[in-house]
Residue frames as qw, qx, qy, qz and C-alpha x, y, z in Angstrom:
[[0.254, 0.432, 0.292, 0.815, 12.04, 4.17, 11.36],
 [0.000, -0.284, -0.391, 0.875, 10.95, 7.49, 12.75],
 [0.372, 0.676, 0.573, -0.277, 7.57, 8.98, 11.97],
 [0.192, 0.778, -0.238, -0.549, 9.30, 11.44, 9.61],
 [0.109, -0.307, 0.861, 0.390, 10.83, 8.51, 7.69],
 [0.302, 0.387, 0.871, -0.025, 7.45, 6.77, 7.32],
 [0.276, 0.808, 0.253, -0.455, 5.89, 10.06, 6.23],
 [0.060, 0.657, -0.522, -0.540, 8.66, 10.52, 3.67],
 [0.233, -0.021, 0.940, 0.247, 8.14, 6.99, 2.35],
 [0.331, 0.620, 0.688, -0.179, 4.40, 7.57, 1.87],
 [0.198, 0.832, -0.032, -0.517, 5.06, 10.92, 0.19],
 [0.084, -0.460, 0.738, 0.486, 7.63, 9.37, -2.16],
 [0.281, 0.216, 0.926, 0.133, 5.22, 6.59, -3.16],
 [0.293, 0.746, 0.523, -0.291, 2.26, 8.91, -3.73],
 [0.105, 0.777, -0.242, -0.572, 4.26, 11.48, -5.73],
 [0.152, -0.270, 0.842, 0.442, 5.37, 8.68, -8.05],
 [0.278, 0.389, 0.878, 0.013, 1.77, 7.70, -8.77],
 [0.211, 0.792, 0.431, -0.377, 0.09, 11.02, -9.51],
 [0.515, 0.617, 0.307, 0.510, 0.04, 13.37, -12.50],
 [0.021, -0.860, 0.042, -0.509, 0.37, 16.47, -10.29],
 [0.733, -0.193, -0.477, 0.445, 3.10, 15.69, -7.71],
 [0.190, 0.294, -0.214, 0.912, 3.50, 19.38, -6.84],
 [0.514, -0.471, -0.140, -0.703, 0.02, 19.35, -5.27],
 [0.783, -0.246, -0.566, 0.077, 0.69, 16.38, -2.96],
 [0.162, -0.625, 0.461, -0.608, 0.89, 17.21, 0.74],
 [0.735, -0.195, -0.644, 0.080, 1.46, 14.68, 3.49],
 [0.275, -0.638, 0.340, -0.634, 0.86, 15.46, 7.14],
 [0.659, -0.094, -0.728, 0.164, 1.79, 13.10, 9.96],
 [0.402, -0.612, 0.287, -0.618, 0.59, 13.29, 13.56],
 [0.528, 0.041, -0.822, 0.208, 1.52, 10.93, 16.33],
 [0.492, -0.437, 0.256, -0.709, -0.66, 10.25, 19.34],
 [0.751, -0.266, 0.490, -0.354, -0.67, 7.36, 21.83],
 [0.448, -0.238, 0.824, 0.254, 1.53, 5.02, 19.76],
 [0.566, 0.584, 0.578, 0.062, -0.57, 5.70, 16.65],
 [0.196, -0.328, 0.355, 0.853, 0.85, 7.46, 13.62],
 [0.480, 0.696, 0.504, -0.179, -1.81, 9.10, 11.44],
 [0.280, -0.207, 0.468, 0.812, -0.72, 10.09, 7.94],
 [0.428, 0.722, 0.414, -0.353, -3.05, 12.32, 5.95],
 [0.396, -0.043, 0.569, 0.719, -2.38, 12.52, 2.21],
 [0.374, 0.740, 0.259, -0.496, -3.90, 15.29, 0.08],
 [0.406, 0.003, 0.649, 0.643, -3.79, 15.05, -3.70],
 [0.268, 0.162, -0.276, -0.909, -5.41, 16.86, -6.64],
 [0.711, 0.184, 0.386, -0.559, -9.02, 15.79, -7.26],
 [0.737, 0.483, -0.357, -0.309, -7.99, 14.22, -10.59],
 [0.356, 0.462, -0.796, 0.161, -5.40, 12.03, -8.85],
 [0.596, -0.306, 0.515, -0.534, -7.52, 10.53, -6.08],
 [0.949, 0.169, 0.035, -0.262, -8.47, 7.49, -8.17],
 [0.649, 0.540, -0.503, 0.187, -4.84, 6.84, -9.06],
 [0.051, -0.486, 0.701, -0.518, -3.82, 6.76, -5.42],
 [0.720, -0.121, 0.452, -0.513, -6.75, 4.61, -4.33],
 [0.064, 0.258, -0.912, -0.312, -6.61, 2.21, -7.28],
 [0.651, -0.131, -0.531, -0.527, -9.12, -0.37, -8.36],
 [0.788, -0.421, -0.439, -0.096, -10.89, -1.84, -5.36],
 [0.420, -0.872, 0.202, -0.148, -8.46, 0.10, -3.15],
 [0.955, 0.012, -0.062, 0.291, -5.48, -2.05, -3.99],
 [0.484, 0.547, -0.207, 0.651, -2.93, 0.74, -4.35],
 [0.303, -0.696, 0.251, -0.601, -3.85, 2.51, -1.12],
 [0.927, -0.354, 0.040, -0.115, -3.86, -0.86, 0.61],
 [0.848, 0.218, -0.150, 0.460, -0.32, -1.52, -0.62],
 [0.153, 0.660, -0.240, 0.695, 0.78, 1.93, 0.58],
 [0.639, -0.612, 0.156, -0.439, -0.73, 1.19, 4.01],
 [0.983, -0.127, -0.053, 0.124, 1.04, -2.17, 4.15],
 [0.642, 0.411, -0.212, 0.612, 4.41, -0.58, 3.33],
 [0.149, -0.697, 0.218, -0.667, 3.87, 2.15, 5.93],
 [0.832, -0.483, 0.091, -0.257, 3.02, -0.42, 8.59],
 [0.940, 0.069, -0.105, 0.318, 6.03, -2.56, 7.67],
 [0.408, 0.578, -0.229, 0.669, 8.32, 0.47, 7.84],
 [0.304, -0.632, 0.278, -0.657, 7.10, 1.41, 11.31],
 [0.883, -0.237, -0.393, -0.099, 7.06, -2.12, 12.76],
 [0.592, 0.110, -0.530, 0.597, 10.30, -1.76, 14.78],
 [0.113, -0.301, 0.283, -0.904, 8.64, 1.07, 16.70],
 [0.099, -0.296, -0.927, 0.206, 5.64, -1.12, 17.48],
 [0.234, 0.364, 0.288, -0.854, 3.10, 1.53, 16.66],
 [0.472, 0.558, 0.683, -0.011, -0.10, 1.54, 14.66],
 [0.114, -0.226, 0.353, 0.901, -0.15, 3.40, 11.34],
 [0.405, 0.668, 0.588, -0.210, -3.23, 4.92, 9.69],
 [0.190, -0.125, 0.443, 0.867, -2.99, 6.29, 6.14],
 [0.340, 0.684, 0.568, -0.306, -5.91, 8.37, 4.87],
 [0.292, 0.213, 0.469, 0.806, -6.41, 9.87, 1.42],
 [0.062, 0.704, 0.447, -0.547, -8.15, 13.25, 1.62],
 [0.421, 0.624, 0.429, 0.499, -9.42, 15.43, -1.22]]
């Protein structure tokens, strides 16, 4: 998958989790075989995206890594307020 596809996947997953999907913004930057995805959500939705003990954000990271595996690059997903 391309970096735009991985970004779209993360955006789709996050928008499905939050109460305010219109506020969600996802920015992807690629540098030296590393794809960094920055997710911004409403302050009320941060806990929903992170989940208990970080399980939901961990699952999102796992899916993003699995989607980008054919490219052989590293993926970093960060949740930002």
